[in-house]
C-alpha positions, 0 to 999 in steps of 0.5 A: 784714250789716256786711260786706255794707254795707262792700262795697256802700259800697266799690262805690258809692265806686268807681262815683263815681270811674269809670263802668265801663260808660261807660268800657268803651264809650269804650275799645272806641271809643278804641283803634281810633280812635287806631290809625286816626288815627295810621296815616292821619296817618303817611302824611304824616309818613312822607313827611317822615321820608324827606325828612328823612334826606336832610339838614337842608335837605330836612327843613326844605323838606319840613316847609314844604311839609307846613305849606303843604298843611295851611294850604291844604287838609288843615286845611280838609278836616278842619274840614269833617268836624267838621259830620258829627260833629255831624249823623251822631253825633246822627242815629245817637243819634236812630236816624235812620239813613237821614239819615247817608248823606244828611248824608255826601252833603250834605257836598259833598266826599267826602274821607278825613276825611268818610268816617272821621267817617261811620264813627266816629259809628257806632262802625264800627272794624274795616275802618278799622283794616285799611285804615289798616294796608294804606295805611301799609304800602304807603305806605312802599314807594311812598315809598321807591321814588319817593325812592330809585329815581327822579330825583324825590328828596325831591319823590317824598315828597309824590307818594307821600303823594297816591297813598296818600291816594287809595288810602285814600279808595277803599278806605273808599268801596268798603267803605261801598258794598259792606258790608251793615253800612251798609244802613240808613245808606247807601242810595245817592246821592240828590237829597234830599241837596241840600236838606241842603247849607245845613244842613251848611254852617251847621256845616261852615264854622265847624267848618273855621274852628275847625280851621284857626285851630288848625292854622295857629297851629302852622304859623305857628310853623314859618314864624316859625322861618324868619325867625330867625338860622340859619333852616335849623336853627331851622325843622328843629327847630320842624318836628321839634317840630310833627311830634311834637306832631302824632303826640301829637295824633293819639293824643289825637284818638282821645279827641276823637273818643270825646268827640264821638261819645258826646256827640253820640249821647247828645244825639241820643237826648235823654240830656243827663245821659249826655252830660255823664257821657260827657265826665267819663269822657273827661277821666279817660281823657285824664289817663291817656293824656296821661301815657303820651304825655308819657312816650313823648316824654320817654324816647324823644326820641332815637328820635323825632329819629332818625326824622326826622333824622340831624343831631347838632345837631338832636338836641342842640337838641331835648333842650332842647325836651322839657320844653316839648313835654311841657307842650304835649302835656298841655294839648293833650290836655285841649283835644282833649276839650273841642273834641270835646265842642264838635263833638258839641254843635254849638258850633263857632261858639263854639270858632271865636271861642275859637281866634281869640282865644287863639291869635292875640291871645294865643299868637302875640303872646307867641311873637313877643315871646319868640322875637324880642324876648327872643331865646329863639328856638325855645323862646320860640315854643313857650312862646307856643303853650303860653300859647295852648293854656292859654287855649283849654282854659280858655275851652272849659271855661267854655263847657262849664260855662255853656252849656245842653246840647241837641240841635243845632237844625240836626239835623232829623227824618227826613221819612220817619219812623223805620224800625223797624230795629235798630241797625246792627252794625259 
Protein backbone atom coordinates (compact mmCIF):
# COMPACT_ATOMS: atom_id res chain seq x y z
CA UNK A 1 0.00 0.00 0.00
CA UNK A 2 2.86 2.33 0.82
CA UNK A 3 4.53 1.55 -2.50
CA UNK A 4 1.30 2.21 -4.39
CA UNK A 5 0.91 5.49 -2.53
CA UNK A 6 4.43 6.54 -3.39
CA UNK A 7 3.90 5.69 -7.08
CA UNK A 8 0.64 7.61 -7.14
CA UNK A 9 2.36 10.54 -5.47
CA UNK A 10 5.13 10.51 -8.05
CA UNK A 11 2.58 10.33 -10.86
CA UNK A 12 0.67 13.31 -9.49
CA UNK A 13 3.93 15.23 -9.01
CA UNK A 14 4.90 14.59 -12.64
CA UNK A 15 1.49 15.65 -13.92
CA UNK A 16 1.77 18.92 -12.02
CA UNK A 17 4.98 19.69 -13.90
CA UNK A 18 3.81 18.65 -17.36
CA UNK A 19 0.35 18.01 -18.79
CA UNK A 20 1.15 14.91 -20.83
CA UNK A 21 -2.08 14.87 -22.84
CA UNK A 22 -1.86 18.55 -23.79
CA UNK A 23 1.84 18.17 -24.60
CA UNK A 24 1.07 15.33 -27.02
CA UNK A 25 -1.54 17.48 -28.78
CA UNK A 26 0.84 20.39 -29.13
CA UNK A 27 3.84 18.36 -30.24
CA UNK A 28 1.74 16.66 -32.95
CA UNK A 29 0.71 20.13 -34.11
CA UNK A 30 4.08 21.78 -33.47
CA UNK A 31 6.41 19.63 -35.55
CA UNK A 32 4.45 19.92 -38.83
CA UNK A 33 3.85 23.65 -38.20
CA UNK A 34 7.58 24.29 -37.70
CA UNK A 35 8.52 22.38 -40.83
CA UNK A 36 5.87 24.12 -42.93
CA UNK A 37 6.71 27.62 -41.65
CA UNK A 38 10.46 27.17 -42.05
CA UNK A 39 10.23 25.76 -45.57
CA UNK A 40 7.89 28.48 -46.83
CA UNK A 41 10.00 31.22 -45.23
CA UNK A 42 13.06 29.74 -46.90
CA UNK A 43 11.60 30.62 -50.30
CA UNK A 44 12.52 34.25 -49.65
CA UNK A 45 15.70 33.49 -47.70
CA UNK A 46 17.10 31.16 -50.38
CA UNK A 47 16.78 34.00 -52.88
CA UNK A 48 18.84 36.22 -50.54
CA UNK A 49 21.42 33.43 -50.18
CA UNK A 50 21.93 33.14 -53.93
CA UNK A 51 22.33 36.91 -54.25
CA UNK A 52 24.68 37.05 -51.24
CA UNK A 53 27.15 34.63 -52.83
CA UNK A 54 27.62 37.09 -55.67
CA UNK A 55 29.20 39.64 -53.27
CA UNK A 56 28.72 41.84 -50.17
CA UNK A 57 27.00 44.55 -52.18
CA UNK A 58 24.57 42.06 -53.69
CA UNK A 59 23.84 40.63 -50.23
CA UNK A 60 23.14 44.12 -48.88
CA UNK A 61 21.03 44.98 -51.93
CA UNK A 62 19.00 41.77 -51.82
CA UNK A 63 18.39 42.19 -48.09
CA UNK A 64 17.29 45.80 -48.50
CA UNK A 65 14.90 44.66 -51.23
CA UNK A 66 13.60 41.90 -48.93
CA UNK A 67 13.22 44.47 -46.14
CA UNK A 68 11.25 46.76 -48.43
CA UNK A 69 9.03 43.86 -49.50
CA UNK A 70 8.43 43.01 -45.83
CA UNK A 71 7.57 46.60 -44.97
CA UNK A 72 5.25 47.18 -47.91
CA UNK A 73 3.61 43.79 -48.29
CA UNK A 74 4.66 40.56 -46.58
CA UNK A 75 4.27 41.77 -42.98
CA UNK A 76 0.85 43.24 -43.79
CA UNK A 77 -0.34 39.99 -45.39
CA UNK A 78 0.91 37.89 -42.46
CA UNK A 79 -0.77 40.31 -40.07
CA UNK A 80 -4.11 40.13 -41.85
CA UNK A 81 -4.07 36.36 -41.49
CA UNK A 82 -3.97 36.79 -37.70
CA UNK A 83 -7.72 37.47 -37.73
CA UNK A 84 -8.29 33.99 -39.17
CA UNK A 85 -6.37 32.48 -36.25
CA UNK A 86 -8.99 33.97 -33.93
CA UNK A 87 -12.08 33.43 -36.07
CA UNK A 88 -11.28 30.01 -37.53
CA UNK A 89 -9.65 28.74 -34.34
CA UNK A 90 -12.58 29.63 -32.09
CA UNK A 91 -15.10 28.66 -34.77
CA UNK A 92 -13.50 25.23 -35.07
CA UNK A 93 -13.54 24.83 -31.29
CA UNK A 94 -17.23 25.75 -31.25
CA UNK A 95 -17.87 23.17 -34.04
CA UNK A 96 -19.20 25.89 -36.36
CA UNK A 97 -17.30 24.25 -39.21
CA UNK A 98 -19.17 25.88 -42.08
CA UNK A 99 -18.18 29.34 -40.87
CA UNK A 100 -14.48 28.62 -41.37
CA UNK A 101 -14.85 28.76 -45.15
CA UNK A 102 -16.95 31.92 -44.84
CA UNK A 103 -14.26 33.56 -42.69
CA UNK A 104 -11.60 32.63 -45.26
CA UNK A 105 -13.60 34.29 -48.04
CA UNK A 106 -14.38 37.31 -45.87
CA UNK A 107 -10.65 37.85 -45.29
CA UNK A 108 -10.88 39.62 -48.68
CA UNK A 109 -7.43 38.57 -49.92
CA UNK A 110 -6.73 34.88 -50.59
CA UNK A 111 -3.03 34.67 -49.78
CA UNK A 112 -0.54 31.99 -48.77
CA UNK A 113 -0.71 33.04 -45.12
CA UNK A 114 -4.53 33.12 -45.02
CA UNK A 115 -4.77 29.62 -46.48
CA UNK A 116 -2.12 28.32 -44.07
CA UNK A 117 -3.99 29.79 -41.09
CA UNK A 118 -7.25 28.24 -42.36
CA UNK A 119 -5.53 24.84 -42.45
CA UNK A 120 -3.54 25.17 -39.21
CA UNK A 121 -6.56 26.14 -37.10
CA UNK A 122 -8.02 22.77 -38.11
CA UNK A 123 -4.72 21.01 -37.31
CA UNK A 124 -4.41 19.99 -40.97
CA UNK A 125 -0.71 19.30 -41.46
CA UNK A 126 0.13 16.54 -43.95
CA UNK A 127 -0.53 18.29 -47.26
CA UNK A 128 0.99 21.66 -46.20
CA UNK A 129 4.23 19.82 -45.40
CA UNK A 130 4.23 18.00 -48.74
CA UNK A 131 3.50 21.19 -50.67
CA UNK A 132 6.13 23.18 -48.75
CA UNK A 133 8.78 20.56 -49.61
CA UNK A 134 7.77 20.66 -53.28
CA UNK A 135 7.86 24.47 -53.24
CA UNK A 136 11.32 24.85 -51.69
CA UNK A 137 12.92 22.14 -53.86
CA UNK A 138 11.51 23.64 -57.06
CA UNK A 139 12.43 27.14 -55.84
CA UNK A 140 16.11 26.23 -55.50
CA UNK A 141 16.13 25.10 -59.13
CA UNK A 142 14.18 28.14 -60.36
CA UNK A 143 16.44 30.56 -58.47
CA UNK A 144 19.66 28.92 -59.67
CA UNK A 145 18.44 29.02 -63.25
CA UNK A 146 17.35 32.68 -63.20
CA UNK A 147 20.45 33.91 -61.32
CA UNK A 148 23.13 31.93 -63.19
CA UNK A 149 21.64 31.08 -66.57
CA UNK A 150 19.98 34.38 -67.52
CA UNK A 151 21.09 37.98 -67.86
CA UNK A 152 19.00 38.92 -64.81
CA UNK A 153 21.81 38.06 -62.36
CA UNK A 154 20.87 38.71 -58.72
CA UNK A 155 17.64 40.36 -59.92
CA UNK A 156 16.44 36.89 -60.85
CA UNK A 157 16.33 35.94 -57.15
CA UNK A 158 13.21 37.99 -56.24
CA UNK A 159 11.50 36.94 -59.47
CA UNK A 160 12.08 33.29 -58.52
CA UNK A 161 10.60 33.93 -55.07
CA UNK A 162 7.47 35.44 -56.63
CA UNK A 163 7.01 32.46 -58.95
CA UNK A 164 7.49 29.94 -56.13
CA UNK A 165 5.06 31.72 -53.81
CA UNK A 166 2.36 31.69 -56.48
CA UNK A 167 2.94 27.98 -57.06
CA UNK A 168 2.52 27.43 -53.30
CA UNK A 169 -0.75 29.37 -53.15
CA UNK A 170 -2.23 27.48 -56.09
CA UNK A 171 -1.30 24.06 -54.67
CA UNK A 172 -2.83 24.82 -51.25
CA UNK A 173 -5.98 26.37 -52.77
CA UNK A 174 -6.53 23.36 -55.03
CA UNK A 175 -6.07 21.06 -52.04
CA UNK A 176 -8.87 22.82 -50.14
CA UNK A 177 -11.07 22.84 -53.23
CA UNK A 178 -10.60 19.15 -54.10
CA UNK A 179 -10.01 17.39 -50.76
CA UNK A 180 -12.92 15.75 -48.95
CA UNK A 181 -11.25 16.59 -45.62
CA UNK A 182 -12.64 20.12 -45.87
CA UNK A 183 -16.17 19.35 -47.04
CA UNK A 184 -17.58 20.67 -43.73
CA UNK A 185 -15.37 23.77 -43.52
CA UNK A 186 -15.32 24.75 -47.22
CA UNK A 187 -18.64 24.64 -49.06
CA UNK A 188 -17.52 26.82 -51.97
CA UNK A 189 -17.76 30.53 -52.62
CA UNK A 190 -20.74 32.25 -51.08
CA UNK A 191 -22.23 35.74 -51.12
CA UNK A 192 -22.81 35.28 -47.40
CA UNK A 193 -19.12 36.04 -46.85
CA UNK A 194 -19.73 39.73 -47.63
CA UNK A 195 -21.74 40.07 -44.42
CA UNK A 196 -18.67 38.95 -42.44
CA UNK A 197 -16.16 41.39 -43.99
CA UNK A 198 -16.73 44.05 -41.33
CA UNK A 199 -16.40 41.42 -38.60
CA UNK A 200 -13.13 40.23 -40.11
CA UNK A 201 -11.69 43.72 -40.45
CA UNK A 202 -12.26 44.40 -36.74
CA UNK A 203 -9.49 41.90 -36.01
CA UNK A 204 -7.60 41.87 -39.31
CA UNK A 205 -6.52 45.52 -39.24
CA UNK A 206 -5.22 45.50 -35.61
CA UNK A 207 -3.60 42.13 -36.34
CA UNK A 208 -1.87 43.53 -39.43
CA UNK A 209 -0.69 46.59 -37.51
CA UNK A 210 0.53 44.36 -34.67
CA UNK A 211 2.63 42.24 -37.06
CA UNK A 212 3.86 45.19 -39.15
CA UNK A 213 5.10 47.16 -36.15
CA UNK A 214 7.27 44.24 -35.03
CA UNK A 215 8.55 43.34 -38.49
CA UNK A 216 9.26 46.96 -39.37
CA UNK A 217 11.39 47.41 -36.26
CA UNK A 218 13.85 44.75 -37.47
CA UNK A 219 13.85 46.09 -41.02
CA UNK A 220 14.49 49.64 -39.77
CA UNK A 221 17.66 48.29 -38.12
CA UNK A 222 18.93 47.28 -41.57
CA UNK A 223 18.16 50.75 -42.93
CA UNK A 224 19.90 52.34 -39.93
CA UNK A 225 22.97 50.23 -40.74
CA UNK A 226 23.07 51.91 -44.14
CA UNK A 227 23.61 55.28 -42.41
CA UNK A 228 26.73 54.12 -40.54
CA UNK A 229 30.39 54.26 -41.58
CA UNK A 230 31.31 51.38 -43.91
CA UNK A 231 27.61 51.06 -44.64
CA UNK A 232 27.92 48.10 -47.05
CA UNK A 233 29.64 45.93 -44.43
CA UNK A 234 27.34 47.03 -41.57
CA UNK A 235 24.21 46.52 -43.65
CA UNK A 236 25.39 43.08 -44.78
CA UNK A 237 26.18 42.13 -41.16
CA UNK A 238 22.79 43.30 -39.88
CA UNK A 239 21.15 41.60 -42.84
CA UNK A 240 22.79 38.33 -41.84
CA UNK A 241 21.60 38.73 -38.25
CA UNK A 242 18.04 39.63 -39.30
CA UNK A 243 17.85 36.65 -41.66
CA UNK A 244 19.09 34.21 -39.00
CA UNK A 245 16.73 35.78 -36.45
CA UNK A 246 13.94 35.23 -38.96
CA UNK A 247 14.90 31.57 -39.43
CA UNK A 248 14.89 31.14 -35.65
CA UNK A 249 11.55 32.91 -35.42
CA UNK A 250 10.03 30.66 -38.07
CA UNK A 251 10.94 27.69 -35.88
CA UNK A 252 9.50 29.44 -32.84
CA UNK A 253 6.45 30.55 -34.87
CA UNK A 254 5.37 26.93 -34.81
CA UNK A 255 4.97 27.41 -31.05
CA UNK A 256 3.13 30.67 -31.63
CA UNK A 257 0.74 28.90 -34.01
CA UNK A 258 0.32 26.05 -31.53
CA UNK A 259 -0.53 28.51 -28.74
CA UNK A 260 -2.96 30.41 -30.96
CA UNK A 261 -4.68 27.26 -32.25
CA UNK A 262 -5.00 25.46 -28.92
CA UNK A 263 -6.12 28.60 -27.03
CA UNK A 264 -8.64 29.63 -29.71
CA UNK A 265 -10.02 26.07 -30.04
CA UNK A 266 -10.54 25.79 -26.28
CA UNK A 267 -12.05 29.26 -25.92
CA UNK A 268 -14.39 28.51 -28.83
CA UNK A 269 -15.50 25.40 -26.96
CA UNK A 270 -15.95 27.45 -23.76
CA UNK A 271 -13.03 25.83 -21.89
CA UNK A 272 -11.19 28.79 -20.36
CA UNK A 273 -9.15 26.71 -17.91
CA UNK A 274 -8.02 24.39 -20.70
CA UNK A 275 -6.98 27.41 -22.76
CA UNK A 276 -4.78 28.68 -19.90
CA UNK A 277 -3.34 25.20 -19.39
CA UNK A 278 -2.51 25.06 -23.10
CA UNK A 279 -0.55 28.31 -22.81
CA UNK A 280 1.40 26.93 -19.83
CA UNK A 281 2.38 23.82 -21.80
CA UNK A 282 3.42 25.93 -24.79
CA UNK A 283 5.69 28.02 -22.56
CA UNK A 284 7.34 24.85 -21.26
CA UNK A 285 7.93 23.63 -24.80
CA UNK A 286 9.16 27.12 -25.68
CA UNK A 287 12.05 26.88 -23.20
CA UNK A 288 13.24 23.59 -24.71
CA UNK A 289 12.91 24.75 -28.31
CA UNK A 290 14.62 28.09 -27.61
CA UNK A 291 17.60 26.28 -26.09
CA UNK A 292 17.93 24.07 -29.16
CA UNK A 293 17.71 27.03 -31.57
CA UNK A 294 20.24 29.10 -29.59
CA UNK A 295 22.68 26.17 -29.50
CA UNK A 296 22.27 25.68 -33.24
CA UNK A 297 23.07 29.34 -33.87
CA UNK A 298 25.98 29.48 -31.41
CA UNK A 299 27.79 26.30 -32.45
CA UNK A 300 26.91 26.45 -36.13
CA UNK A 301 27.63 30.14 -36.75
CA UNK A 302 30.28 29.40 -39.40
CA UNK A 303 27.76 27.31 -41.32
CA UNK A 304 25.14 30.07 -41.11
CA UNK A 305 27.55 32.70 -42.41
CA UNK A 306 28.66 30.46 -45.26
CA UNK A 307 25.03 30.06 -46.37
CA UNK A 308 24.71 33.80 -46.93
CA UNK A 309 28.18 35.09 -47.75
CA UNK A 310 31.72 34.08 -48.71
CA UNK A 311 33.19 37.26 -47.18
CA UNK A 312 35.90 36.65 -44.55
CA UNK A 313 35.21 40.08 -43.03
CA UNK A 314 31.55 39.31 -42.51
CA UNK A 315 32.46 36.02 -40.83
CA UNK A 316 34.75 37.74 -38.33
CA UNK A 317 32.26 40.49 -37.55
CA UNK A 318 29.40 38.02 -37.14
CA UNK A 319 31.24 36.17 -34.35
CA UNK A 320 30.92 39.25 -32.13
CA UNK A 321 27.15 39.34 -32.74
CA UNK A 322 26.49 35.73 -31.66
CA UNK A 323 25.84 36.45 -27.93
CA UNK A 324 23.39 39.24 -28.75
CA UNK A 325 21.67 37.14 -31.40
CA UNK A 326 21.28 34.25 -28.96
CA UNK A 327 19.65 36.53 -26.37
CA UNK A 328 17.25 38.07 -28.89
CA UNK A 329 16.17 34.63 -30.20
CA UNK A 330 15.54 33.37 -26.64
CA UNK A 331 13.40 36.39 -25.74
CA UNK A 332 11.66 36.31 -29.12
CA UNK A 333 10.54 32.74 -28.45
CA UNK A 334 8.73 33.81 -25.27
CA UNK A 335 7.03 36.79 -26.88
CA UNK A 336 6.07 34.55 -29.81
CA UNK A 337 4.01 32.39 -27.46
CA UNK A 338 2.38 35.42 -25.84
CA UNK A 339 1.60 36.92 -29.26
CA UNK A 340 0.03 33.63 -30.32
CA UNK A 341 -2.15 33.62 -27.21
CA UNK A 342 -3.16 37.22 -27.95
CA UNK A 343 -4.24 36.23 -31.46
CA UNK A 344 -6.09 33.19 -30.14
CA UNK A 345 -8.00 35.33 -27.63
CA UNK A 346 -8.71 38.17 -30.08
CA UNK A 347 -6.54 40.70 -28.21
CA UNK A 348 -4.72 42.02 -31.28
CA UNK A 349 -5.70 45.60 -30.48
CA UNK A 350 -3.89 45.39 -27.12
CA UNK A 351 -0.79 43.78 -28.66
CA UNK A 352 -0.76 46.59 -31.24
CA UNK A 353 -0.24 49.24 -28.55
CA UNK A 354 2.34 47.06 -26.81
CA UNK A 355 4.38 46.68 -30.01
CA UNK A 356 4.18 50.39 -30.80
CA UNK A 357 5.39 51.44 -27.37
CA UNK A 358 8.05 48.79 -26.74
CA UNK A 359 9.72 48.75 -30.16
CA UNK A 360 9.51 52.38 -31.24
CA UNK A 361 9.55 54.40 -28.02
CA UNK A 362 11.96 52.06 -26.23
CA UNK A 363 13.79 49.63 -28.55
CA UNK A 364 14.66 51.79 -31.54
CA UNK A 365 15.35 54.82 -29.34
CA UNK A 366 17.93 52.85 -27.35
CA UNK A 367 19.29 51.38 -30.62
CA UNK A 368 19.83 54.86 -32.05
CA UNK A 369 21.60 56.11 -28.92
CA UNK A 370 23.88 53.08 -28.61
CA UNK A 371 24.53 52.67 -32.31
CA UNK A 372 25.18 56.29 -33.31
CA UNK A 373 25.82 58.32 -30.17
CA UNK A 374 27.96 55.76 -28.30
CA UNK A 375 29.37 54.34 -31.57
CA UNK A 376 28.61 50.72 -30.78
CA UNK A 377 27.32 50.44 -34.34
CA UNK A 378 25.76 47.03 -35.20
CA UNK A 379 26.06 45.74 -31.63
CA UNK A 380 24.38 48.86 -30.28
CA UNK A 381 21.50 48.54 -32.71
CA UNK A 382 20.94 44.92 -31.74
CA UNK A 383 21.07 45.67 -27.99
CA UNK A 384 18.28 48.19 -28.62
CA UNK A 385 16.09 45.58 -30.28
CA UNK A 386 16.76 43.20 -27.36
CA UNK A 387 15.47 45.89 -24.98
CA UNK A 388 12.36 46.26 -27.13
CA UNK A 389 11.74 42.49 -27.17
CA UNK A 390 12.20 42.29 -23.39
CA UNK A 391 9.69 45.06 -22.72
CA UNK A 392 7.27 43.56 -25.24
CA UNK A 393 7.35 40.14 -23.55
CA UNK A 394 6.86 41.70 -20.11
CA UNK A 395 3.90 43.81 -21.26
CA UNK A 396 2.20 40.87 -23.00
CA UNK A 397 2.67 38.69 -19.89
CA UNK A 398 0.99 41.39 -17.82
CA UNK A 399 -1.97 41.37 -20.20
CA UNK A 400 -2.24 37.56 -19.98
CA UNK A 401 -2.34 37.76 -16.17
CA UNK A 402 -4.78 40.67 -15.82
CA UNK A 403 -7.18 40.25 -18.75
CA UNK A 404 -10.28 38.08 -18.48
CA UNK A 405 -10.12 35.16 -20.90
CA UNK A 406 -13.36 34.84 -22.91
CA UNK A 407 -14.52 33.94 -26.37
CA UNK A 408 -13.98 36.86 -28.76
CA UNK A 409 -17.05 39.08 -29.13
CA UNK A 410 -16.46 39.19 -32.90
CA UNK A 411 -17.13 35.45 -33.18
CA UNK A 412 -20.76 34.85 -34.01
CA UNK A 413 -22.82 31.66 -34.04
CA UNK A 414 -23.68 30.01 -37.32
CA UNK A 415 -27.07 31.48 -38.32
CA UNK A 416 -27.96 28.11 -39.89
CA UNK A 417 -27.28 26.37 -36.58
CA UNK A 418 -24.75 23.66 -35.82
CA UNK A 419 -24.70 20.67 -38.12
CA UNK A 420 -24.70 17.22 -36.53
CA UNK A 421 -21.42 16.21 -38.12
CA UNK A 422 -18.31 14.70 -36.65
CA UNK A 423 -15.13 16.70 -36.38
CA UNK A 424 -13.29 16.88 -39.74
CA UNK A 425 -10.37 14.45 -39.99
CA UNK A 426 -7.17 15.81 -41.44
